DRENDOVO-130867 format. One line per 2 residues: number of its first residue (from 0); for each residue x, y, z of C-alpha. Coordinates in pm, 1 decimal. Example, Ala and Ser with C-alpha at 12.3 -4.5 7.8 and 13.67 -1.06 7.14 Angstrom:
<rs>
0 = 1230.0/-450.0/780.0; 1367.0/-106.0/714.0
</rs>
This chain:
<rs>
0 = 0.0/0.0/0.0; 129.1/344.7/-87.8
2 = 198.1/605.4/175.5; -80.5/820.0/32.9
4 = -332.0/539.7/78.4; -223.2/484.3/435.1
6 = -324.4/837.3/531.1; -671.7/814.7/376.4
8 = -828.3/679.3/695.6; -665.9/940.5/920.1
10 = -889.9/1204.1/1084.9; -896.7/1553.1/940.5
12 = -591.5/1752.6/1055.8; -502.8/2117.9/1059.6
14 = -250.2/2281.7/826.7; 36.5/2276.5/1080.0
16 = 12.3/1899.7/1125.7; 6.2/1842.3/750.9
18 = 316.2/2058.5/709.4; 493.4/1852.0/971.7
20 = 412.6/1531.8/785.6; 569.8/1670.1/469.6
22 = 898.8/1716.3/651.8; 904.3/1354.9/769.6
24 = 1029.3/1229.8/434.0; 1389.7/1320.1/518.5
26 = 1577.1/1018.8/650.0; 1841.7/1184.4/867.2
28 = 1656.5/1500.0/961.5; 1712.2/1640.4/1309.0
30 = 1368.1/1800.7/1292.5; 1194.8/1746.4/1623.1
32 = 875.7/1650.2/1439.2; 1025.7/1348.2/1264.2
34 = 915.2/1013.6/1408.7; 1019.1/785.9/1120.4
36 = 1287.2/758.4/857.1; 1311.8/591.9/519.2
38 = 1500.9/266.8/575.0; 1696.8/302.5/250.0
40 = 1822.4/640.7/366.3; 1933.0/553.8/717.2
42 = 2087.5/209.9/644.8; 2439.0/213.2/499.2
44 = 2642.8/-93.9/414.3; 3022.5/-79.3/398.2
46 = 3250.3/-336.1/236.0; 3582.4/-362.5/419.1
48 = 3899.3/-569.7/404.4; 4025.7/-525.8/759.6
50 = 3976.3/-330.9/1080.7; 4153.7/-22.5/944.3
52 = 3871.4/24.5/695.2; 3620.4/54.3/980.5
54 = 3820.3/341.2/1124.4; 3822.4/518.8/787.4
56 = 3446.2/478.3/748.0; 3383.0/598.2/1102.1
58 = 3578.9/917.2/1025.7; 3354.7/986.8/729.1
60 = 3602.4/893.6/454.7; 3435.2/774.1/136.2
62 = 3622.9/478.2/-11.7; 3360.7/409.1/-278.1
64 = 3244.6/89.9/-109.2; 2944.1/233.4/75.8
66 = 2590.9/172.6/-47.0; 2227.7/140.9/61.6
68 = 1993.8/-159.1/34.3; 1745.1/-178.8/-251.7
70 = 1459.3/-387.1/-109.5; 1366.2/-329.1/255.8
72 = 985.6/-332.0/250.5; 968.4/-696.3/363.2
74 = 1136.2/-605.3/691.3; 1017.2/-246.9/743.5
76 = 656.5/-167.7/664.7; 636.3/69.1/370.9
78 = 1014.9/92.9/378.0; 1000.6/310.1/692.5
80 = 1140.6/271.7/1042.2; 919.0/430.6/1305.0
82 = 1002.7/558.3/1650.2; 1345.2/719.2/1608.0
84 = 1492.4/1061.4/1547.0; 1829.7/1093.6/1378.8
86 = 1851.7/716.8/1320.6; 2159.8/581.0/1143.6
88 = 2237.3/213.6/1090.8; 2587.8/120.5/972.4
90 = 2659.7/-237.8/869.8; 3015.3/-343.0/790.7
92 = 3063.2/-652.4/575.6; 3392.6/-825.2/515.6
94 = 3449.9/-819.0/140.8; 3496.0/-1194.8/93.9
96 = 3344.0/-1378.1/393.8; 3062.7/-1122.6/451.1
98 = 3106.1/-1144.2/825.0; 2872.9/-867.2/947.7
100 = 2892.6/-607.0/1223.7; 2620.3/-346.9/1290.4
102 = 2607.9/-18.6/1477.5; 2270.5/143.0/1552.3
104 = 2272.1/509.5/1656.9; 1995.9/765.3/1706.1
106 = 1933.1/1099.3/1873.9; 1623.6/988.0/2060.9
108 = 1379.5/699.6/2073.5; 1007.8/769.3/2068.6
110 = 702.2/572.1/2162.5; 484.2/547.5/1856.3
112 = 140.5/413.8/1937.2; -30.9/154.2/1726.1
114 = 53.5/-208.9/1659.6; 140.4/-156.1/1293.1
116 = 356.9/154.3/1324.9; 497.8/107.7/1671.2
118 = 861.5/168.8/1754.9; 1061.9/-112.7/1596.4
120 = 1331.2/-322.2/1759.5; 1589.8/-246.8/1493.0
122 = 1852.6/-487.8/1625.5; 1602.4/-774.7/1621.0
124 = 1510.5/-697.8/1258.4; 1877.4/-680.9/1159.7
126 = 1932.1/-1025.6/1309.9; 1631.8/-1148.7/1113.7
128 = 1812.4/-1036.2/797.9; 2173.2/-1121.0/881.7
130 = 2115.1/-1412.5/1120.5; 2209.3/-1461.4/1481.4
132 = 2576.8/-1447.0/1385.9; 2545.1/-1070.2/1333.5
134 = 2808.1/-904.8/1557.2; 2709.8/-599.5/1760.6
136 = 3048.5/-542.9/1928.7; 3327.6/-370.7/1732.8
138 = 3616.5/-532.1/1923.2; 3480.2/-882.8/1862.2
140 = 3434.0/-804.8/1492.9; 3790.4/-674.9/1449.8
142 = 3929.9/-986.4/1619.7; 3735.4/-1213.6/1385.3
144 = 3847.9/-1015.4/1080.5; 4210.8/-1117.5/1137.1
146 = 4183.7/-1449.3/949.8; 3877.8/-1376.0/734.2
148 = 4070.3/-1312.5/411.5; 4279.2/-1626.6/447.2
150 = 3964.4/-1829.6/513.9; 3808.1/-1738.0/180.1
152 = 4135.8/-1781.0/-7.9; 4174.0/-2133.4/134.3
154 = 3811.6/-2206.9/49.3; 3837.3/-2127.8/-320.9
156 = 4179.7/-2292.7/-344.4; 4038.8/-2619.7/-209.0
158 = 3699.8/-2621.2/-381.3; 3708.7/-2368.3/-664.8
160 = 3754.0/-2411.3/-1037.5; 3876.6/-2095.2/-1212.8
162 = 3659.8/-2048.3/-1522.0; 3776.2/-1706.9/-1644.1
164 = 4051.5/-1454.5/-1571.7; 4114.7/-1100.7/-1694.5
166 = 4281.9/-780.2/-1587.3; 4102.4/-453.7/-1528.1
168 = 4306.1/-145.8/-1610.6; 4277.7/165.3/-1393.7
170 = 4047.2/436.3/-1520.8; 4206.6/761.0/-1645.1
172 = 4169.6/1063.0/-1421.2; 3986.5/1372.8/-1532.7
174 = 4312.5/1564.8/-1581.8; 4586.5/1497.9/-1837.5
176 = 4471.0/1138.7/-1886.6; 4668.9/1017.1/-1587.1
178 = 4595.2/667.3/-1461.6; 4455.2/627.8/-1113.2
180 = 4431.8/323.3/-891.4; 4583.9/-17.4/-955.3
182 = 4562.8/-285.5/-1220.0; 4318.7/-546.1/-1086.8
184 = 4339.7/-919.2/-1141.9; 3987.3/-1057.3/-1178.2
186 = 3857.4/-1413.6/-1181.1; 3535.5/-1611.8/-1204.8
188 = 3552.0/-1915.6/-976.6; 3296.4/-2197.4/-992.8
190 = 3221.1/-2408.9/-685.0; 2984.3/-2698.8/-627.2
192 = 2822.1/-2680.5/-285.3; 2910.7/-3017.0/-130.9
194 = 3143.1/-2925.6/154.5; 2982.4/-2798.3/481.0
196 = 3225.8/-2506.7/494.8; 3113.7/-2399.1/146.5
198 = 2748.5/-2419.8/246.6; 2823.2/-2206.8/550.7
200 = 3001.9/-1947.6/337.6; 2723.1/-1938.7/81.1
202 = 2467.0/-1880.7/358.5; 2653.8/-1557.9/437.0
204 = 2535.7/-1430.0/96.9; 2168.5/-1466.3/195.7
206 = 2135.7/-1112.9/340.2; 2258.2/-972.4/8.1
208 = 1999.1/-1179.7/-177.0; 1724.8/-1050.3/52.6
210 = 1828.6/-685.1/26.3; 1927.7/-658.8/-341.1
212 = 1728.1/-918.4/-540.0; 1356.9/-850.8/-562.1
214 = 1168.4/-1145.3/-412.1; 1501.2/-1321.9/-349.4
216 = 1515.5/-1614.4/-108.8; 1811.8/-1807.7/34.5
218 = 1920.7/-2111.3/-167.9; 1845.0/-2456.8/-25.7
220 = 2097.6/-2737.3/26.7; 2018.4/-2935.4/-290.0
222 = 2350.1/-3073.3/-427.7; 2250.6/-2969.4/-780.7
224 = 2329.0/-2607.6/-694.7; 2660.4/-2452.0/-790.0
226 = 2786.1/-2097.6/-753.8; 2996.6/-1878.0/-980.7
228 = 3185.3/-1611.0/-784.5; 3344.8/-1297.4/-931.2
230 = 3657.9/-1181.2/-747.9; 3917.3/-909.5/-784.0
232 = 4256.0/-834.1/-631.5; 4494.7/-547.5/-681.5
234 = 4788.5/-682.7/-876.1; 5090.2/-712.4/-646.9
236 = 4884.9/-642.3/-335.2; 4931.8/-841.3/-16.0
238 = 4558.2/-844.1/49.6; 4343.4/-1142.2/-36.3
240 = 4088.3/-1115.8/-315.9; 3745.5/-961.9/-259.0
242 = 3408.8/-1084.5/-388.8; 3246.2/-849.4/-638.6
244 = 2945.4/-1060.4/-738.6; 2802.6/-1409.9/-762.7
246 = 2562.4/-1622.8/-960.4; 2364.0/-1922.9/-828.8
248 = 2301.6/-2189.9/-1094.0; 2091.4/-2506.8/-1076.6
250 = 2152.1/-2818.4/-1284.7; 1832.6/-2970.6/-1429.5
252 = 1812.7/-3311.8/-1591.4; 1706.5/-3299.8/-1956.4
254 = 1576.6/-3615.8/-2120.2; 1734.2/-3840.7/-2228.2
256 = 2098.2/-3781.7/-2139.1; 2167.2/-3412.6/-2093.8
258 = 2115.7/-3128.1/-1849.0; 2008.1/-2766.3/-1853.7
260 = 2162.0/-2486.9/-1650.0; 1924.3/-2237.8/-1494.0
262 = 2057.0/-1908.3/-1361.6; 1845.9/-1853.7/-1052.0
264 = 2013.0/-1556.5/-882.8; 2279.5/-1320.6/-1002.8
266 = 2407.6/-1016.0/-818.4; 2693.8/-776.4/-874.9
268 = 2747.9/-572.3/-559.0; 2664.5/-201.9/-608.7
270 = 3024.2/-67.7/-588.1; 3125.4/-300.2/-874.7
272 = 2832.6/-257.3/-1111.0; 2885.7/-127.5/-1465.8
274 = 3238.1/-272.5/-1464.0; 3181.6/-591.2/-1664.2
276 = 3137.2/-841.9/-1382.7; 2782.9/-931.4/-1484.8
278 = 2901.7/-995.9/-1839.2; 3182.0/-1223.6/-1720.2
280 = 2950.2/-1415.1/-1486.0; 2700.8/-1487.1/-1765.6
282 = 2980.5/-1565.7/-2010.4; 3132.0/-1813.2/-1762.1
284 = 2802.8/-1996.9/-1711.9; 2766.9/-2024.7/-2088.8
286 = 3126.5/-2147.5/-2119.7; 3065.8/-2425.2/-1865.9
288 = 2742.4/-2522.8/-2044.7; 2937.0/-2562.6/-2369.6
290 = 3210.8/-2767.0/-2201.6; 2955.2/-3001.5/-2048.2
292 = 2743.8/-3030.8/-2361.1; 2436.0/-2901.5/-2179.5
294 = 2106.8/-2869.2/-2364.9; 2082.4/-2493.2/-2303.0
296 = 2104.7/-2216.0/-2044.1; 1795.9/-2036.7/-1919.2
298 = 1724.7/-1773.0/-1660.2; 1469.5/-1743.3/-1382.9
300 = 1276.0/-1414.0/-1383.0; 1561.5/-1178.9/-1474.1
302 = 1541.4/-811.6/-1386.4; 1508.8/-559.7/-1669.4
304 = 1878.0/-472.4/-1657.4; 1985.5/-835.1/-1650.5
306 = 1754.2/-923.3/-1939.0; 1897.8/-635.3/-2139.1
308 = 2252.9/-757.9/-2077.0; 2149.4/-1108.7/-2176.2
310 = 1981.4/-979.1/-2493.7; 2296.1/-788.7/-2590.5
312 = 2526.2/-1086.2/-2531.9; 2305.4/-1338.7/-2712.4
314 = 2240.3/-1104.6/-3005.1; 2615.1/-1060.9/-3053.4
316 = 2662.9/-1438.2/-3040.0; 2398.4/-1493.2/-3306.7
318 = 2556.4/-1226.2/-3527.1; 2873.7/-1433.6/-3537.8
320 = 2697.4/-1713.7/-3728.2; 2682.8/-1651.3/-4108.1
322 = 2374.1/-1865.1/-4171.5; 2178.3/-1690.3/-3899.0
324 = 2279.1/-1348.8/-4033.8; 2175.0/-1458.7/-4383.4
326 = 1833.2/-1562.4/-4255.5; 1794.4/-1234.1/-4067.2
328 = 1876.9/-1038.3/-4384.5; 1618.6/-1245.3/-4570.5
330 = 1350.8/-1143.1/-4321.3; 1464.9/-781.3/-4338.6
332 = 1429.5/-793.3/-4718.0; 1066.0/-896.8/-4681.4
334 = 990.4/-614.5/-4437.8; 1153.3/-353.6/-4662.7
336 = 926.2/-447.3/-4952.2; 625.0/-229.7/-5013.1
338 = 386.3/-242.9/-4719.4; 95.4/-317.6/-4952.9
340 = 261.0/-644.6/-5053.8; 301.3/-755.2/-4695.0
342 = -58.2/-665.6/-4614.9; -201.4/-840.8/-4922.0
344 = -7.5/-1158.3/-4858.6; 273.7/-1292.1/-5072.1
346 = 464.6/-1616.6/-5110.8; 841.1/-1581.6/-5071.9
348 = 1139.8/-1806.5/-5096.3; 1359.2/-1870.9/-4797.1
350 = 1685.7/-2065.3/-4794.3; 1700.3/-2337.9/-4528.9
352 = 2012.7/-2477.4/-4364.3; 2020.0/-2759.8/-4614.8
354 = 2022.1/-2517.9/-4905.6; 1676.7/-2609.1/-5035.1
356 = 1410.4/-2345.2/-5095.1; 1117.0/-2332.9/-4857.3
358 = 788.3/-2170.6/-4963.4; 629.5/-1981.7/-4676.8
360 = 314.4/-1776.5/-4663.4; 360.0/-1438.0/-4498.2
362 = -5.9/-1341.1/-4476.5; -299.9/-1570.0/-4551.0
364 = -673.8/-1543.6/-4567.9; -836.6/-1609.5/-4230.7
366 = -990.8/-1929.9/-4364.4; -655.2/-2063.6/-4488.8
368 = -511.0/-2149.5/-4151.2; -153.0/-2239.0/-4080.1
370 = 109.9/-2123.9/-3833.7; 473.4/-2161.5/-3749.7
372 = 484.7/-2353.9/-3423.3; 827.9/-2318.3/-3262.2
374 = 965.7/-2231.7/-3602.8; 779.9/-2501.0/-3805.7
376 = 490.2/-2441.5/-4042.4; 204.3/-2664.4/-3930.2
378 = -165.3/-2681.0/-4007.8; -414.4/-2549.4/-3755.0
380 = -792.1/-2512.6/-3741.2; -794.7/-2268.2/-3452.2
382 = -530.5/-2011.0/-3535.2; -575.2/-1695.7/-3737.0
384 = -280.5/-1669.9/-3972.5; -93.9/-1338.5/-3949.2
386 = 215.2/-1191.1/-4113.9; 402.3/-1156.8/-3786.8
388 = 561.8/-1499.8/-3835.6; 839.5/-1320.5/-4022.7
390 = 960.9/-1210.6/-3677.9; 1002.7/-1575.6/-3576.6
392 = 1321.5/-1774.1/-3643.9; 1304.9/-2103.7/-3837.5
394 = 1316.1/-2410.8/-3614.0; 1639.1/-2527.1/-3778.4
396 = 1813.0/-2208.3/-3669.6; 1666.0/-2229.0/-3320.2
398 = 1833.8/-2568.1/-3294.6; 2160.5/-2427.5/-3430.9
400 = 2161.7/-2144.7/-3176.4; 2088.4/-2386.0/-2894.2
402 = 2355.0/-2637.5/-2992.4; 2631.6/-2388.7/-3070.5
404 = 2561.8/-2110.0/-2821.0; 2335.4/-2283.1/-2562.8
406 = 2072.2/-2011.9/-2608.4; 1724.8/-2125.5/-2508.7
408 = 1441.9/-2134.5/-2762.5; 1247.9/-1846.0/-2608.0
410 = 1562.7/-1633.3/-2596.9; 1641.9/-1700.7/-2964.9
412 = 1291.9/-1581.8/-3053.8; 1341.9/-1268.8/-2847.8
414 = 1677.9/-1194.0/-3010.3; 1535.6/-1253.2/-3357.2
416 = 1308.6/-950.7/-3318.8; 1607.8/-747.5/-3203.3
418 = 1833.7/-853.1/-3490.1; 1573.2/-779.4/-3755.6
420 = 1531.3/-428.5/-3618.9; 1909.7/-391.3/-3598.7
422 = 1938.4/-446.6/-3974.6; 1652.7/-216.8/-4076.8
424 = 1747.0/116.7/-4230.6; 1670.4/375.5/-3958.4
426 = 1574.2/622.6/-4234.3; 1324.1/385.7/-4398.9
428 = 1010.8/497.7/-4215.0; 788.4/265.8/-4418.3
430 = 991.4/-40.5/-4315.2; 1001.2/72.7/-3952.6
432 = 625.0/117.9/-3951.7; 573.7/-224.3/-4107.7
434 = 799.8/-377.4/-3843.2; 600.7/-207.0/-3568.1
436 = 273.5/-335.4/-3714.5; 408.6/-690.3/-3735.3
438 = 533.6/-670.1/-3377.5; 196.0/-540.1/-3258.5
440 = 15.1/-821.7/-3437.7; 250.4/-1077.6/-3287.0
442 = 195.6/-940.6/-2935.0; -180.2/-931.2/-2988.0
444 = -177.3/-1293.3/-3098.6; 38.0/-1409.6/-2808.7
446 = -151.9/-1225.9/-2537.8; -510.9/-1225.7/-2658.0
448 = -550.1/-1519.8/-2892.7; -301.4/-1799.5/-2867.5
450 = -372.3/-2067.9/-2608.3; -84.0/-2307.9/-2615.0
452 = 235.7/-2116.5/-2670.9; 487.1/-1992.0/-2421.7
454 = 362.8/-1634.1/-2400.8; 1.9/-1743.8/-2385.6
456 = 66.8/-1961.9/-2083.2; 223.8/-1684.0/-1881.7
458 = -30.3/-1416.6/-1975.1; -399.7/-1474.9/-2026.8
460 = -690.4/-1242.5/-2098.0; -1028.0/-1366.3/-1973.5
462 = -1355.9/-1191.2/-2054.6; -1560.1/-1104.6/-1746.3
464 = -1915.6/-984.6/-1695.6; -2035.8/-653.8/-1557.2
466 = -2372.2/-489.5/-1516.6; -2318.2/-255.6/-1812.7
468 = -2147.9/-421.1/-2110.7; -1974.8/-755.6/-2055.4
470 = -1816.1/-743.0/-2403.0; -1593.3/-454.5/-2292.5
472 = -1458.2/-595.3/-1967.8; -1178.1/-844.4/-1922.2
474 = -898.3/-937.6/-1682.8; -535.3/-980.9/-1791.7
476 = -340.8/-1220.9/-1569.8; 16.3/-1339.3/-1542.8
478 = 39.1/-1691.1/-1400.2; 311.7/-1850.6/-1190.1
480 = 229.7/-2193.1/-1334.0; 121.1/-2261.9/-1689.5
482 = -227.0/-2365.2/-1791.4; -230.8/-2629.4/-2064.6
484 = -570.7/-2565.9/-2221.6; -875.3/-2341.9/-2218.0
486 = -1039.3/-2544.7/-1943.1; -735.7/-2492.1/-1722.5
488 = -737.0/-2122.3/-1801.7; -1103.3/-2087.3/-1713.2
490 = -1056.1/-2282.4/-1391.4; -758.5/-2075.2/-1281.9
492 = -935.2/-1754.0/-1384.0; -1233.5/-1843.9/-1168.9
494 = -1001.5/-1918.0/-878.7; -831.5/-1584.8/-928.4
496 = -1156.3/-1394.6/-937.8; -1256.7/-1578.5/-620.1
498 = -947.4/-1448.5/-444.8; -693.0/-1728.7/-495.6
500 = -319.0/-1646.3/-475.5; -192.6/-1820.5/-789.2
502 = -145.9/-1494.8/-978.2; 150.2/-1264.5/-990.2
504 = -33.6/-978.4/-1157.1; -399.7/-902.7/-1230.2
506 = -490.4/-598.3/-1435.6; -838.8/-484.5/-1533.8
508 = -907.8/-252.7/-1822.7; -1193.2/-163.5/-2054.9
510 = -982.0/-129.1/-2368.7; -767.2/-407.9/-2510.7
512 = -607.6/-165.2/-2752.0; -469.0/33.3/-2459.9
514 = -313.6/-282.0/-2316.5; -169.7/-376.3/-2654.8
516 = -28.6/-27.2/-2706.7; 135.9/-37.7/-2364.6
518 = 290.9/-379.0/-2434.3; 407.0/-262.0/-2777.7
520 = 575.3/50.7/-2642.3; 743.5/-152.1/-2370.1
522 = 877.5/-407.6/-2617.0; 987.0/-144.5/-2870.1
524 = 1178.5/41.0/-2598.9; 1350.9/-282.6/-2494.8
526 = 1447.9/-358.9/-2854.8; 1572.3/-6.5/-2922.1
528 = 1785.9/-3.4/-2607.1; 1953.8/-333.3/-2695.5
530 = 2007.1/-231.8/-3059.0; 2182.4/89.2/-2951.1
532 = 2419.8/-104.2/-2726.1; 2490.3/-371.0/-2988.5
534 = 2565.8/-102.9/-3250.0; 2794.8/76.9/-3008.1
536 = 2981.6/-245.1/-2930.8; 3024.3/-338.1/-3296.5
538 = 3144.9/7.1/-3392.8; 3431.6/1.4/-3156.6
</rs>
């Protein structure tokens, strides 16, 4: 519930009280009227290598390793901490073992009435996040830091497999192009979680998962889990390496004799973001999948930024294959033809992997029904044929991308849309408009019409009745689990409308075109962002 909604039930207040409430948005304010702070503002995390770093932080020195949590609402209602004035929470984390020490300071503690917004026991909540091992005494923490770096070094030496190495050059300063900092030696280390000491170390990452991955939960003890860890160390330094990010991967059996790798959680710590660690983590997982001969690599509910990085990497991989590029250019050629031809429906020739010509129908009469299912043209009595199939890769090339690059089928389809747009002439407005129309038709089909494809299972639109005009009311739902047929969809929809919890998102609207336009703009923005980055990478 938003903060605005929370105040709706409050009694009418005079102007002075309302002015006071406006000032309560400042996290560290010394204002005597403040009785809460925004948790993201008053909580600071500090990555340190030894006890000397604590002293530097305490004196206010900024070493670039300080940051705030991203997701705190699960632990603090509405993201706010009530009952304190001048509250500041500092949490020091060792940069490889993530041993944690917390200091809680405030100017005064208030008694806030009400069970929901009462004064919180901050230390108890911190222990809920970081576990009972959270240290509240500085001297104890400094003593335990003495061997922390050696502990992690011994751990990865005994159980780690170095998958990738590279060196990061220091960034030039703003004056005279001078180099600042040190050359850093970076590695990606893969570890299978069999040893108890490894499981204990991995559990120390759980607070980071809770605070920086939306909906993140600690990983269980299943032996099929493995972890890829990004590390860095100043070249020539006496200090042990520090952890800059990690990626939890699960091994799934794939019939009959293979496996799939699923990236479940991936996090680059805030001080190290935008420095290539995410790229190297994903690249390392893909490298291991190739070495093992895995079926493919997929990803569990990636964030927007992670999906964009994945799209960029996979698009560049596909561009390295001549046959795939040739097929993309063939699709681009069809889009750049006169729009009237695409709308009327034409038969074109397409070269397959075997070199033979394949006749495909771009746009057919509604009574002449066929579709490309997972890249194949198959007959169908229930599907309205549309020209958007030109945005779908042939099944043969889906298989090529999976075998050579371990890119999953759904991801190849996603990248295909990107690569077609990449090769369109940005000055050819007619072609760009045709592409947009095809993309809109494809989205409309997937969301509103198709029952048994991947997009249709995750999103479903169900018509609902109202007292005015039932033909203009529907509910769009995104399901956690897939429904296999219309009966399943109707059953789940009824459960949803009855208040069941099997839905991630339910959205009501009276205009399907508005929903389609919103989805189209969202997808076009995603495609454009990836295309810009791919062009920038290829140009230098």
